[in-house]
N, C-alpha and C positions, 0 to 999 in steps of 0.2 A: 496475380501471384500475390500470395499472402507473404508477409515479411514477418520475421521472427527475431526476437531479442533475448539476451541472457540476462536473469534476476540471479545477483548472489545475496544470498540471506547470511548474514553475520550474526553472532560470533561463530556460528556452525559452519561457516565455508561452503554449505551446500548451494549448490548452481543449478538452475534449469533453464530450459529453453521455452518459451512461450510465444503464441501468437501475440503480435503487437495489435493493440486495443484490449488485451485481456487486464483485468484490474489485478491490484497487487495482491489483493485477498484471493483471488482464483490461482495465483502463481504460488503464494504462500501454500494453500492447501492441495496444489498439486505436489508439491513437495513435501508434504505431510507433516508440515510445521503447524504447531495450535496457535490459533489465531482469535482472539476475544471478539465475539459478537452476540449481541442480544436481540438484534432487529432484522436477522435474515436478510441481511444485505439491501434494507430498505433506505439505508443511508439516515438513521436516526438516533441511534443510539451512542454513535461516536467511541466505540469501545476498539475498534481494530485499528488504531494509531499505530503507524510507524513512521520513523525517521530514515529519512531518503539521504543515505550517507555519500552517493556519487549519481549521477544521471538524471539530478533534478532540473536540467537546462530543457530536459524534453518533455517535462511534465506539466500540464495545463497550470495556470495560477490558481490559487485557492478561490473558491468562489464566496460570496456572502453567506451563502447557506451553510457551508462546510463550517465557515469560522465561527458562526451561530452555534452549530451543534456542539462544536468543540467547545465553545465559552459555556453553554448551559449544561453540559454533561462534565466541566472542569477537567479539560483533555489539553494536556500542555500543547500551547500554541505553536511548538517547534514541529510538532507531530502532523502527519498528513492522514487522513482515513483511508486506509487500503481498500474500501469497497467504492471507491469514486476515482482513486487515481488509476488511470490507465498505462499501461508500459508501452511505450513509443520508442525507446531506444534501450540500450544495455544501463544497467542501474545496478546500485548496491544497497542494500535496506537492513533496518534492524528494528526490533520491537522493544520496548522495556520489560517484557516479562520473558524473554528468552534469555 
């Protein structure tokens, strides 16, 4: 049986329910929110950064590769790449461009 989680996007307040294991990028696109991305979810451009406001305890720790991509692309270290972060539990997120 698949599990689901709710993702809330601020400041819009839009909430959607997604299957756990979905990426934040997939969730945002399902909510019809614009997300910057230039690498077609290949985990290289670093443009899809989001700030996890709550629910980050269920998110896997940042990998060395993610940290390097953010550093190389001058992405705020506080942001997580939404193409790699998997939704495991209810969470609230925002992006600098919303």
